[in-house]
Kinemage of the C-alpha trace (Angstrom):
@kinemage 1
@onewidth
@group {chain A} dominant
@subgroup {mainchain}
@vectorlist {calphas} color= white
{ca met a 1} P -70.550 -23.733 -25.781
{ca ser a 2} L -66.947 -22.936 -25.558
{ca met a 3} L -65.868 -19.255 -24.495
{ca leu a 4} L -62.700 -18.071 -25.578
{ca leu a 5} L -61.366 -15.933 -23.309
{ca ala a 6} L -59.391 -12.882 -24.966
{ca pro a 7} L -56.114 -11.969 -23.098
{ca ala a 8} L -56.457 -8.990 -20.873
{ca arg a 9} L -54.005 -6.035 -21.582
{ca leu a 10} L -52.236 -5.349 -18.548
{ca phe a 11} L -50.413 -2.044 -19.800
{ca thr a 12} L -51.024 0.267 -22.544
{ca arg a 13} L -48.266 0.994 -24.759
{ca arg a 14} L -47.528 4.141 -23.057
{ca gln a 15} L -47.544 2.608 -19.582
{ca leu a 16} L -44.918 -0.221 -20.824
{ca val a 17} L -42.588 2.461 -22.278
{ca cys a 18} L -42.306 4.414 -18.844
{ca val a 19} L -41.962 1.068 -17.118
{ca leu a 20} L -39.150 0.113 -19.365
{ca ser a 21} L -37.371 3.580 -19.011
{ca ala a 22} L -37.546 3.468 -15.301
{ca leu a 23} L -36.046 0.117 -15.383
{ca ala a 24} L -33.317 1.403 -17.639
{ca leu a 25} L -32.562 4.293 -15.497
{ca thr a 26} L -32.432 2.427 -12.280
{ca ala a 27} L -29.854 -0.026 -14.059
{ca tyr a 28} L -27.633 2.982 -15.029
{ca ala a 29} L -27.965 4.465 -11.540
{ca thr a 30} L -26.842 1.397 -10.048
{ca gln a 31} L -24.008 1.042 -12.521
{ca ala a 32} L -22.836 4.522 -11.994
{ca ala a 33} L -23.003 4.180 -8.140
{ca gly a 34} L -21.156 1.061 -8.297
{ca ala a 35} L -18.305 2.735 -10.526
{ca ser a 36} L -18.086 5.761 -8.255
{ca ser a 37} L -17.977 3.702 -5.086
{ca ser a 38} L -15.128 1.603 -6.453
{ca gln a 39} L -13.318 4.735 -7.413
{ca thr a 40} L -13.361 6.292 -3.719
{ca ser a 41} L -10.307 5.543 -1.624
{ca ser a 42} L -10.126 4.932 2.290
{ca tyr a 43} L -7.646 6.130 4.625
{ca ile a 44} L -7.020 5.252 8.144
{ca ile a 45} L -5.708 8.155 10.286
{ca gly a 46} L -5.038 7.933 14.031
{ca gly a 47} L -7.257 4.635 14.168
{ca lys a 48} L -10.081 5.982 12.449
{ca thr a 49} L -11.434 5.102 9.075
{ca tyr a 50} L -12.222 7.832 6.668
{ca gln a 51} L -13.689 7.466 3.204
{ca ala a 52} L -12.522 10.086 0.344
{ca leu a 53} L -15.691 11.700 -1.159
{ca pro a 54} L -15.712 12.859 -4.909
{ca ala a 55} L -14.397 16.388 -5.717
{ca thr a 56} L -17.255 19.109 -5.917
{ca thr a 57} L -16.879 22.423 -7.846
{ca thr a 58} L -19.354 24.162 -6.070
{ca pro a 59} L -19.263 24.603 -1.827
{ca pro a 60} L -21.948 22.951 0.181
{ca ala a 61} L -24.937 25.265 1.089
{ca gly a 62} L -23.923 27.978 3.662
{ca ala a 63} L -20.129 27.479 2.956
{ca val a 64} L -18.146 30.704 2.170
{ca ala a 65} L -15.329 29.895 -0.451
{ca lys a 66} L -12.356 32.283 0.577
{ca ser a 67} L -8.983 31.665 -1.278
{ca ala a 68} L -5.914 33.743 -0.989
{ca pro a 69} L -4.103 34.765 -4.207
{ca gly a 70} L -1.794 32.454 -5.420
{ca asn a 71} L -3.197 29.835 -3.157
{ca thr a 72} L -2.984 26.445 -5.079
{ca asp a 73} L -3.331 24.395 -2.039
{ca thr a 74} L -5.185 20.978 -2.692
{ca gln a 75} L -8.046 19.484 -0.687
{ca thr a 76} L -9.897 16.188 -0.167
{ca arg a 77} L -13.460 15.706 1.393
{ca leu a 78} L -13.592 13.044 3.947
{ca lys a 79} L -16.362 11.373 5.451
{ca asp a 80} L -15.765 9.871 8.885
{ca glu a 81} L -17.282 6.749 10.636
{ca arg a 82} L -20.174 8.642 12.122
{ca gly a 83} L -20.885 10.345 8.575
{ca leu a 84} L -19.703 13.570 9.409
{ca val a 85} L -17.816 15.379 6.418
{ca gly a 86} L -14.649 17.145 6.811
{ca val a 87} L -11.774 18.644 4.659
{ca ser a 88} L -8.160 17.846 4.556
{ca his a 89} L -5.620 20.208 3.069
{ca his a 90} L -2.937 17.472 2.841
{ca lys a 91} L -0.891 19.019 5.684
{ca val a 92} L 0.981 17.057 8.422
{ca val a 93} L 1.642 19.018 11.451
{ca thr a 94} L 4.419 18.254 13.872
{ca leu a 95} L 5.455 19.750 17.098
{ca gly a 96} L 8.766 18.460 19.059
{ca ala a 97} L 10.805 17.317 15.971
{ca ser a 98} L 13.392 19.391 13.796
{ca glu a 99} L 12.832 20.072 10.214
{ca ser a 100} L 16.108 18.119 9.341
{ca gln a 101} L 14.846 15.353 11.202
{ca ile a 102} L 11.638 15.127 9.363
{ca gln a 103} L 13.115 15.871 6.020
{ca ala a 104} L 15.732 12.989 6.497
{ca ile a 105} L 12.752 10.454 7.493
{ca leu a 106} L 10.726 11.861 4.343
{ca arg a 107} L 13.776 11.527 2.138
{ca asp a 108} L 14.529 7.785 3.002
{ca ala a 109} L 10.946 6.869 2.474
{ca ala a 110} L 11.199 8.634 -0.833
{ca ile a 111} L 7.886 10.736 0.087
{ca gln a 112} L 8.406 14.151 -1.360
{ca pro a 113} L 6.479 17.147 0.468
{ca thr a 114} L 5.494 20.186 -1.906
{ca gln a 115} L 6.390 22.544 0.976
{ca ile a 116} L 8.005 22.633 4.653
{ca leu a 117} L 7.230 25.721 6.679
{ca ser a 118} L 8.559 26.111 10.057
{ca ser a 119} L 7.575 28.211 12.937
{ca pro a 120} L 10.588 28.721 15.257
{ca pro a 121} L 8.693 30.409 18.118
{ca ser a 122} L 6.102 27.635 18.571
{ca gly a 123} L 8.159 24.760 17.374
{ca met a 124} L 5.485 23.599 14.947
{ca ile a 125} L 6.390 22.425 11.234
{ca phe a 126} L 3.837 22.289 8.604
{ca ile a 127} L 4.302 19.901 5.887
{ca gln a 128} L 2.530 19.955 2.496
{ca phe a 129} L 1.766 17.389 0.136
{ca ala a 130} L 0.414 16.928 -3.235
{ca ser a 131} L -2.091 14.144 -2.367
{ca met a 132} L -4.113 12.606 0.476
{ca thr a 133} L -2.193 9.341 0.212
{ca gln a 134} L 1.046 10.904 0.237
{ca ala a 135} L -0.072 12.991 3.422
{ca val a 136} L -1.388 9.716 5.067
{ca gln a 137} L 1.762 7.828 4.683
{ca ala a 138} L 4.104 10.550 5.959
{ca phe a 139} L 1.764 10.737 8.790
{ca asp a 140} L 2.163 7.108 9.693
{ca leu a 141} L 5.968 7.316 8.961
{ca leu a 142} L 6.383 10.406 11.357
{ca lys a 143} L 3.983 9.075 14.061
{ca thr a 144} L 6.057 5.962 14.050
{ca arg a 145} L 9.681 7.206 13.575
{ca leu a 146} L 9.258 10.222 15.865
{ca pro a 147} L 7.504 9.015 18.987
{ca asp a 148} L 8.203 11.891 21.288
{ca ala a 149} L 6.861 14.247 18.796
{ca gln a 150} L 3.425 15.286 18.302
{ca val a 151} L 2.172 14.423 14.803
{ca ser a 152} L -1.383 15.268 13.212
{ca leu a 153} L -3.125 15.362 10.030
{ca pro a 154} L -5.692 18.046 10.589
{ca ile a 155} L -9.219 17.724 9.102
{ca gln a 156} L -11.347 20.694 9.422
{ca tyr a 157} L -15.036 20.395 9.740
{ca ser a 158} L -17.396 23.270 8.899
{ca lys a 159} L -17.062 26.661 10.652
{ca pro a 160} L -19.680 28.205 12.472
{ca val a 161} L -20.475 31.558 10.608
{ca leu a 162} L -21.995 34.512 12.643
{ca lys a 163} L -25.153 36.303 10.929
């Protein structure tokens, strides 16, 4: 007596469609993650590595969006080595250097700031750039060429809000 075994049905048609859809979505998400990670930039600022995060159109939960009229200042969200996220407004701040020295150094390097503001009482000079890349290049250059001056590229982390 020979017994023919009928192949067991492992999945119903509906289950098979669900599994294939899930696999397709996983493959798409993996491709999208790979594409977005290849488009992000890394910056080394003061010996620390920061990764630029994609721009968002809505502020994070709990953040209050404030903008002065006519304020077109751009910003880049940066994640540090510990995973903390801060914001840079592409500004380099110097103390202990003259505006003419800074302008000459930047002109020689062909780095064009969008704005330079000086505060004579404090001796601070604020240099605004169009991009994070320009700000980091200027920071590195000024730090090297002005060893006696204090040069910083501020990164602002969330502010506590009183309730």
